[in-house]
C-alpha positions in Angstrom: 156.0 103.4 200.0 155.3 99.9 201.4 151.8 99.9 200.0 153.1 101.0 196.6 155.8 98.3 196.5 153.1 95.7 197.5 150.9 96.8 194.6 153.8 96.6 192.2 154.8 93.1 193.4 151.1 91.9 193.2 150.7 93.2 189.7 154.0 91.9 188.4 154.4 88.5 186.8 157.9 87.7 185.7 157.8 86.5 182.1 159.2 83.1 181.4 161.9 82.6 178.9 160.3 79.6 177.3 161.9 78.1 174.3 159.3 76.7 171.9 158.9 72.9 172.3 160.9 71.2 169.6 159.1 69.3 166.9 160.9 66.1 166.0 160.4 63.4 163.4 158.4 60.6 165.0 160.4 57.9 166.6 160.7 55.0 164.1 159.4 52.1 166.1 159.4 48.4 165.2 156.4 46.5 163.8 154.9 44.4 166.5 151.6 42.6 167.4 151.0 44.1 170.8 148.5 46.9 170.9 149.7 48.5 174.2 153.4 49.0 175.0 155.4 50.7 177.7 159.2 50.5 177.6 161.1 52.3 180.4 164.5 52.6 182.0 164.0 51.1 185.5 166.6 53.2 187.4 165.2 56.6 186.5 161.7 55.5 185.2 162.2 57.4 182.0 159.9 56.3 179.2 161.6 55.1 176.0 158.4 54.0 174.2 154.8 54.6 175.0 152.0 53.1 172.9 148.6 53.6 174.4 150.2 52.9 177.8 147.4 54.7 179.7 144.6 52.8 178.0 142.4 50.5 180.0 143.4 46.8 179.4 142.6 43.4 180.9 145.8 42.2 182.6 145.1 38.4 182.5 147.7 36.5 184.5 149.9 39.6 185.0 147.5 39.9 187.9 149.6 37.2 189.6 152.4 39.7 190.1 150.2 41.2 192.8 149.2 37.8 194.2 152.8 36.7 194.5 154.2 39.9 196.1 151.5 40.1 198.7 152.1 36.4 199.6 155.8 37.0 199.9 155.1 40.0 202.2 152.5 38.4 204.4 154.1 34.9 204.8 157.2 35.2 207.0 157.7 31.4 206.9 157.7 30.2 203.3 158.3 26.6 204.4 154.9 26.3 206.2 152.5 23.9 204.5 149.1 24.9 203.1 146.5 22.2 202.6 144.7 22.4 199.2 140.9 22.2 199.7 138.0 21.8 197.3 136.8 25.4 198.1 140.2 26.7 196.9 139.8 25.0 193.5 136.1 25.6 193.0 135.1 26.9 189.6 138.7 27.0 188.2 138.3 24.1 185.8 135.0 25.3 184.5 136.6 28.7 183.8 139.4 27.0 181.9 142.0 28.6 184.3 145.6 27.7 183.9 146.7 25.3 186.7 150.0 24.3 188.3 148.5 20.9 189.1 148.0 20.6 192.9 145.1 18.5 193.9 142.7 18.5 196.9 144.5 17.1 199.9 148.0 18.1 198.8 150.0 20.1 201.3 152.6 22.1 199.4 154.7 24.8 201.1 154.0 28.5 200.7 157.2 28.6 198.6 155.9 25.9 196.3 152.7 27.9 195.8 154.5 31.1 195.0 156.6 29.3 192.4 153.4 27.7 191.1 151.8 31.1 190.9 154.5 32.7 188.8 156.2 29.9 186.8 153.3 27.9 185.3 150.9 30.7 186.2 148.7 28.4 188.3 145.3 29.7 189.4 145.2 26.9 192.0 148.2 28.4 193.7 146.8 31.9 193.6 143.6 30.8 195.2 145.4 28.7 197.8 147.6 31.6 198.9 144.6 33.9 199.0 142.5 31.6 201.2 145.5 30.9 203.5 146.4 34.6 204.0 143.0 36.3 204.0 140.4 33.5 204.6 138.7 34.0 201.2 139.4 35.2 197.7 137.2 38.2 198.2 139.1 39.3 201.3 142.4 38.8 199.5 141.2 40.9 196.5 140.5 43.7 199.0 144.2 43.5 200.0 145.2 43.6 196.3 143.2 46.8 195.7 144.6 48.4 198.9 148.1 47.6 197.7 147.3 49.0 194.2 146.2 52.2 195.9 149.4 52.3 197.9 151.4 52.0 194.7 149.4 54.8 193.0 147.9 52.4 190.5 145.1 54.8 190.0 143.5 53.2 186.9 143.6 49.6 188.3 140.9 47.5 189.9 141.2 43.8 190.8 138.2 41.4 191.0 140.0 38.1 191.4 143.4 36.7 192.3 144.4 35.0 189.0 143.3 37.4 186.2 140.3 35.5 184.9 138.3 37.9 182.6 136.0 40.2 184.4 134.9 43.7 183.1 135.7 45.1 186.6 139.2 43.6 186.5 141.4 46.0 184.6 144.6 48.0 184.6 147.0 49.9 182.3 150.5 49.4 181.1 151.6 52.3 183.2 150.0 50.9 186.4 151.4 47.4 185.7 154.9 48.9 185.4 154.4 50.5 188.8 153.5 47.1 190.2 156.3 45.2 188.4 158.9 47.9 189.5 157.8 47.3 193.1 158.0 43.5 192.7 161.5 43.4 191.3 162.9 45.1 194.4 162.1 42.0 196.4 164.9 39.4 196.5 162.5 36.4 196.8 160.4 37.6 193.9 163.5 38.0 191.7 164.8 34.5 192.7 161.5 33.0 191.5 161.3 35.1 188.4 164.7 33.8 187.2 164.1 30.1 187.9 163.8 28.1 184.7 162.3 25.0 186.4 161.2 24.2 189.9 160.2 21.0 191.7 157.9 21.3 194.7 158.3 19.4 198.0 156.7 15.9 197.9 152.9 16.0 198.2 150.2 13.3 198.2 149.6 13.6 194.4 153.3 13.9 193.5 155.5 11.7 195.6 158.6 13.2 194.0 157.2 16.7 193.9 155.4 18.6 191.2 157.7 19.7 188.4 156.9 23.2 187.1 158.4 25.1 184.1 158.8 28.8 183.8 156.3 29.6 181.0 158.4 32.6 179.9 162.0 31.4 180.3 161.4 28.1 178.4 161.0 30.3 175.2 164.1 32.5 175.8 167.8 31.8 175.1 167.4 28.1 175.2 169.9 26.1 173.2 167.2 24.2 171.4 163.4 24.2 171.5 161.9 22.0 174.1 158.4 20.8 174.5 157.2 24.3 173.9 158.6 24.2 170.3 159.8 27.8 170.0 162.9 29.5 171.3 163.9 33.2 171.0 167.3 34.8 171.3 167.0 37.9 173.6 170.5 39.0 174.8 170.4 40.3 178.4 166.9 38.9 179.1 166.4 38.3 182.9 162.8 37.2 183.3 159.2 38.0 183.1 155.6 37.0 183.7 153.2 36.2 180.9 149.4 36.0 180.6 146.6 35.1 178.3 142.9 35.3 178.0 140.7 35.5 174.9 139.9 39.1 175.7 143.4 40.3 176.6 145.3 38.0 174.2 149.0 37.5 175.0 150.6 39.8 177.6 154.1 40.0 179.1 155.9 42.0 181.8 159.6 41.5 181.5 163.0 42.9 182.3 166.3 42.8 180.4 169.7 44.5 180.5 170.2 46.6 177.4 173.3 48.6 176.7 174.2 48.5 180.4 170.8 49.6 181.6 167.9 47.6 183.2 164.9 48.0 181.0 161.3 47.1 181.7 158.8 46.2 179.1 155.0 45.8 179.5 153.1 44.6 176.4 149.4 43.8 176.2 147.1 42.3 173.6 149.5 40.6 171.2 148.1 37.9 168.9 149.2 35.7 166.0 146.7 33.3 164.5 148.4 30.1 165.6 149.8 28.6 168.8 152.6 31.0 169.2 154.1 33.1 172.0 153.3 36.5 170.3 154.2 38.6 173.4 157.6 37.0 173.7 158.3 37.5 170.0 157.4 41.2 170.5 159.8 41.4 173.4 162.6 40.0 171.2 161.8 42.6 168.6 161.5 45.6 171.0 164.6 44.8 173.1 166.6 44.4 169.9 165.3 47.7 168.6 166.1 49.4 171.9 169.7 48.0 171.7 170.1 49.6 168.3 168.3 52.8 169.0 169.3 54.0 172.5 172.7 54.7 174.0 173.5 55.8 177.6 174.7 59.4 177.5 175.2 62.4 179.8 172.5 64.9 178.8 173.0 67.5 181.6 176.5 67.4 183.0 175.9 70.1 185.7 178.1 72.8 184.2 175.3 74.5 182.3 174.5 78.1 183.4 171.7 80.5 182.4 171.8 84.2 183.2 168.7 86.0 184.6 168.5 89.3 182.7 166.8 91.4 185.4 166.6 91.3 189.2 163.9 93.5 190.9 164.3 95.1 194.4 168.1 94.5 194.6 171.3 95.9 193.2 172.8 92.4 192.7 173.8 91.4 189.2 175.0 88.3 187.4 172.5 85.8 188.9 172.9 82.5 187.2 170.6 79.5 187.2 172.4 76.1 187.2 171.2 72.5 187.1 170.4 71.0 190.5 172.1 67.8 189.5 173.5 66.1 186.4 171.3 63.8 184.4 172.3 60.8 182.3 170.0 58.4 180.5 169.4 56.1 177.6 168.5 58.3 174.7 168.5 58.4 170.9 167.6 62.1 170.4 167.6 64.0 173.6 166.4 67.6 173.2 166.5 70.3 176.0 164.0 73.1 176.4 165.0 75.9 178.8 162.3 77.1 181.1 163.9 80.1 182.8 162.6 83.5 184.1 163.6 86.7 182.4 162.9 88.7 185.6 163.0 87.6 189.3 162.1 89.3 192.6 164.5 89.6 195.5 165.0 88.2 198.0 166.3 84.9 196.6 168.1 82.1 198.5 171.0 80.2 197.1 169.7 76.9 195.7 166.2 78.2 195.3 164.4 76.6 192.3 163.6 79.2 189.7 163.3 77.2 186.4 163.9 73.9 184.8 165.6 72.1 181.9 162.9 70.0 180.2 164.4 67.0 178.5 162.4 65.6 175.6 162.9 62.3 173.8 161.0 62.5 170.5 158.4 64.9 171.8 157.9 62.9 175.0 158.9 64.8 178.2 161.1 62.3 180.1 162.7 64.5 182.7 162.6 67.9 184.2 165.9 69.0 185.9 165.4 71.9 188.3 167.4 75.1 187.7 168.5 76.7 190.9 170.0 80.1 191.9 173.8 80.0 192.2 173.9 82.7 194.9 171.9 84.6 197.5 170.2 87.9 196.3 169.2 90.1 199.2 166.3 92.6 199.3 167.8 96.1 199.4 166.3 99.6 200.0 168.3 101.2 197.2 167.3 98.3 194.9 163.6 98.9 195.7 164.0 102.6 194.9 165.8 101.9 191.7 163.2 99.4 190.6 160.4 101.8 191.4 161.9 104.7 189.5 162.6 102.5 186.5 159.2 100.9 186.4 157.3 104.1 187.0 159.1 105.6 184.0 159.0 102.5 181.9 157.1 99.4 182.6 154.6 100.9 185.1 154.3 104.5 183.9 150.5 104.1 184.0 150.6 103.3 187.7 152.5 106.5 188.4 150.3 108.5 186.1 147.2 107.1 187.8 148.5 108.0 191.2 149.4 111.5 190.1 146.0 112.0 188.5 144.2 110.8 191.6 146.2 113.1 193.8 145.4 116.1 191.5 141.7 115.2 191.7 141.9 115.0 195.5 143.7 118.4 195.6 141.1 120.0 193.4 138.3 118.6 195.5 140.1 119.9 198.7 140.5 123.3 197.2 137.0 123.6 196.0 135.2 122.4 199.1 136.0 125.6 201.3 134.7 127.9 198.6 131.4 126.0 198.4 131.0 126.2 202.2 131.5 130.0 202.1 128.9 130.5 199.4 126.4 128.5 201.4 127.0 130.7 204.5 126.4 133.9 202.5 123.1 132.6 201.2 121.9 132.0 204.7 122.7 135.5 205.7 
């Protein structure tokens, strides 16, 4: 009996009650310049818009997100001074790298260099931090790649500290979102990101300190254009880090509060044929579109219940699958696909995951909410017998028929063998 039950369990695969994936009209997205886009809800990491977000890109100065967060984490005293040396600045002017403006012999604080790294995107600050922490840029780059691995940035490799173009220096929007999501959890990083203008401590080249503008915030929500000419109205905008190289064009990693939710936007390779902050213009367009398109709504409230039609090896009935937890998110057209088994095998523990509610936003799977058993279902002898009788006569009649046939064959062989032995004995006589 035990062997037979084992055979039935091994052969049996409970069919899944899978609703066909819905086919929706494509999400109507705005016209922008950026070739790669990722827009997500920071709290639950649900994707609101994905445009080639897994494609290999050159991150330019978005690289400095990694430089800054590593400096913050590895420098316990941000007021310590760091002397700028010629080795730190070597090759940066020839590469046309963006500079904050510190000169050889200046001794800014670590805090000054972190602000210089993020606000004016100074490669001089990136290099100085790297040399001070690791002894060389190459050694610091190893730390950057180790941190990327820790953050599961599987399609990222860094070759320098500032984002200067290199074919071996690449990432994706998805990976940069992982990095930026990590960075904004740090209070010091967020303080720097939201600073419009910063003046360093006095140094040899700047007796009153080096004045540095935030190259993102100077364009956003300013009452009138300043020396950067343009200004863009982006309600709820908090801050961001931009970047540019000829190969990667204009990039931006930014966050903004939209309809009561913190959204993150990564855009890569935006360009307009003039001196113009194309990535910030795209951010204005995308955040406005998100504000008009998505509303925060309860998609799964926890009261949903789905019946399992058949339970094997038990006499229990009325097993229900219920959501493990409610789920609410920004959505424009949330659609639910039920992945639930039509048949389950006892024993089952209360709370055991047996299915899922798959939530789609315009054909994109944004969340899978587990469906769990609402009660315990024990294994019962009478239930085993009932299941065997039913399946031998219905679903598994061929198993029973095969066993009976094998038994009949064995019986026939057993009956015939003695007669053959007697005939052989007679021949010998």
